[in-house]
C-alpha positions in Angstrom: 19.0 -57.6 -65.1 15.4 -57.5 -64.0 14.0 -59.6 -61.2 10.2 -59.9 -60.7 7.9 -62.0 -58.6 5.7 -64.2 -60.7 3.2 -64.3 -57.8 3.2 -62.3 -54.6 3.2 -64.0 -51.2 -0.2 -65.6 -50.7 -2.4 -63.9 -48.2 -2.9 -67.2 -46.3 0.9 -67.5 -45.7 1.0 -64.2 -43.8 0.9 -64.3 -40.0 -1.8 -61.6 -39.6 -3.3 -63.1 -36.4 0.1 -63.6 -34.8 1.2 -60.1 -35.7 -2.0 -58.6 -34.2 -1.2 -60.6 -31.1 2.3 -59.1 -31.2 0.7 -55.7 -31.3 -1.7 -56.7 -28.5 -4.6 -55.4 -30.6 -8.1 -56.1 -29.2 -10.5 -58.5 -30.9 -14.2 -58.5 -31.4 -14.5 -54.9 -32.5 -16.5 -53.8 -35.5 -13.4 -52.8 -37.4 -11.6 -56.2 -37.2 -11.5 -56.3 -41.1 -9.8 -52.9 -41.2 -7.2 -54.0 -38.7 -6.5 -57.2 -40.7 -6.0 -55.2 -43.9 -3.6 -52.8 -42.1 -1.7 -55.6 -40.4 -1.3 -57.3 -43.7 0.0 -54.1 -45.4 2.5 -53.5 -42.6 3.7 -57.2 -42.8 4.1 -57.0 -46.6 6.1 -53.7 -46.3 8.3 -55.1 -43.5 8.9 -58.3 -45.4 9.9 -56.3 -48.5 12.4 -54.2 -46.5 13.9 -57.3 -44.7 14.2 -59.2 -48.0 15.7 -56.2 -49.7 18.3 -55.8 -47.0 19.2 -59.5 -46.8 18.7 -60.8 -50.3 16.6 -63.6 -48.9 13.1 -64.6 -49.9 11.3 -65.3 -46.7 8.3 -67.2 -48.0 8.8 -69.5 -51.0 7.4 -68.2 -54.3 8.2 -68.0 -58.0 10.5 -65.5 -59.5 11.5 -64.5 -63.1 15.0 -63.2 -63.8 15.5 -61.5 -67.1 19.1 -61.0 -68.4 20.6 -59.5 -71.5 23.5 -62.0 -71.3 25.2 -64.4 -68.9 27.6 -62.8 -66.3 30.2 -65.5 -67.1 30.2 -68.1 -69.9 29.8 -71.0 -67.4 27.6 -69.6 -64.6 25.2 -66.9 -63.5 24.6 -65.8 -59.9 20.9 -65.5 -58.9 20.0 -62.4 -57.0 17.9 -63.9 -54.2 18.3 -67.0 -51.9 17.6 -69.6 -50.8 16.7 -71.0 -54.2 14.5 -74.1 -53.9 14.4 -75.1 -57.6 15.1 -74.0 -61.2 11.8 -74.2 -63.2 13.1 -73.3 -66.6 15.7 -71.4 -68.6 14.7 -69.9 -71.9 16.8 -68.0 -74.5 14.9 -65.5 -76.7 16.1 -63.8 -79.8 15.6 -60.1 -80.6 12.1 -61.0 -82.1 11.0 -62.8 -79.0 11.3 -66.3 -80.5 11.9 -68.6 -77.5 14.1 -71.7 -77.1 13.5 -73.7 -74.0 16.9 -75.0 -72.8 16.9 -78.6 -71.7 17.5 -79.0 -67.9 20.4 -81.4 -68.7 22.4 -78.4 -69.9 22.4 -76.6 -66.6 22.3 -77.2 -62.8 21.5 -75.3 -59.6 24.4 -74.6 -57.3 22.6 -74.1 -54.0 24.2 -71.5 -51.7 22.6 -69.4 -48.9 24.5 -66.3 -50.0 25.1 -66.6 -53.7 23.1 -69.4 -55.4 23.9 -69.8 -59.1 23.0 -71.6 -62.2 26.0 -73.4 -63.7 26.6 -75.1 -67.0 26.4 -78.9 -66.9 29.1 -78.9 -69.5 31.7 -76.2 -70.2 29.4 -73.2 -71.1 25.8 -72.1 -70.8 23.7 -71.7 -74.0 24.6 -68.7 -76.2 22.4 -65.7 -76.4 21.6 -64.2 -79.8 22.6 -60.6 -80.5 19.8 -58.4 -79.0 18.3 -61.4 -77.3 17.7 -62.2 -73.7 17.6 -64.9 -71.1 14.6 -65.7 -68.9 15.2 -67.8 -65.8 12.2 -69.0 -63.8 12.9 -70.3 -60.3 11.4 -70.6 -56.8 13.1 -69.2 -53.8 12.3 -68.9 -50.1 12.7 -70.7 -46.8 9.4 -72.6 -47.3 5.8 -72.1 -48.2 4.6 -71.1 -44.7 5.5 -68.6 -42.0 6.7 -71.3 -39.7 9.5 -72.0 -42.2 11.0 -68.5 -41.8 14.0 -68.5 -39.4 13.1 -67.1 -36.0 15.4 -64.1 -36.1 14.1 -63.0 -39.5 10.5 -63.5 -38.5 11.1 -61.4 -35.3 12.8 -58.7 -37.5 9.7 -58.5 -39.7 7.4 -58.2 -36.7 9.5 -55.5 -35.1 9.7 -53.5 -38.3 6.0 -54.0 -39.1 5.2 -52.8 -35.5 7.3 -49.7 -36.1 5.3 -49.0 -39.3 2.1 -49.4 -37.2 3.2 -47.1 -34.4 4.4 -44.4 -36.9 1.4 -44.6 -39.2 0.1 -41.2 -38.3 3.6 -39.5 -38.1 4.0 -38.3 -41.7 7.4 -36.7 -40.9 8.9 -39.9 -39.4 11.5 -40.7 -42.1 13.6 -42.8 -39.8 15.8 -45.7 -41.0 15.6 -49.3 -40.0 15.5 -49.6 -36.2 18.7 -50.9 -34.6 16.9 -54.0 -33.2 15.9 -55.0 -36.7 19.3 -54.4 -38.1 20.9 -56.5 -35.4 18.6 -59.4 -36.2 19.2 -59.4 -39.9 22.9 -58.7 -39.9 24.1 -62.3 -40.1 21.8 -62.9 -43.1 23.2 -60.1 -45.2 25.4 -60.9 -48.2 28.8 -59.3 -47.8 30.0 -58.0 -51.2 33.7 -58.0 -51.9 35.7 -56.5 -54.7 32.9 -54.0 -55.5 30.6 -56.9 -56.3 32.8 -58.1 -59.1 33.0 -61.6 -57.7 29.2 -61.8 -57.0 
């Protein structure tokens, strides 16, 4: 399984000004552009960490999931939530010849913890020997920062502020701060049975 972002979070969707206010950075200085670039890099790093810990895409964007085969004959769990829409499902053979699967053959089962694609009939389309599946979908709470739940947004700001404060401390290999962990805990996906049911 390989999950990749088709497009990164747009720069305009990042709350750079709000984060600078959170840090109480001064304005009007000659290096405002430098501060903006640093604030953006800390925000992106903090978002990646929070998304990785929770399995939630904060800002809506397109993803591509590549699989060697379906997990089950009738459904496949998607590794990130919340899924807004399935864009396409394509089955490719070993030579890369693609077959676009009609949307009538599958459906999205929306779930905040384990969204999945399910067969509209009894089984999902078969995958040729040595082939693969490509699922394109969009996931995230919404297209703007205001769509992100308040506790997750606060967790990103707290973590990004930690990165900012420790930017000169090369030996600061600390984990996620407790305040951030507490804020994201309810959003984490609990795996049972060693992930076998996921």
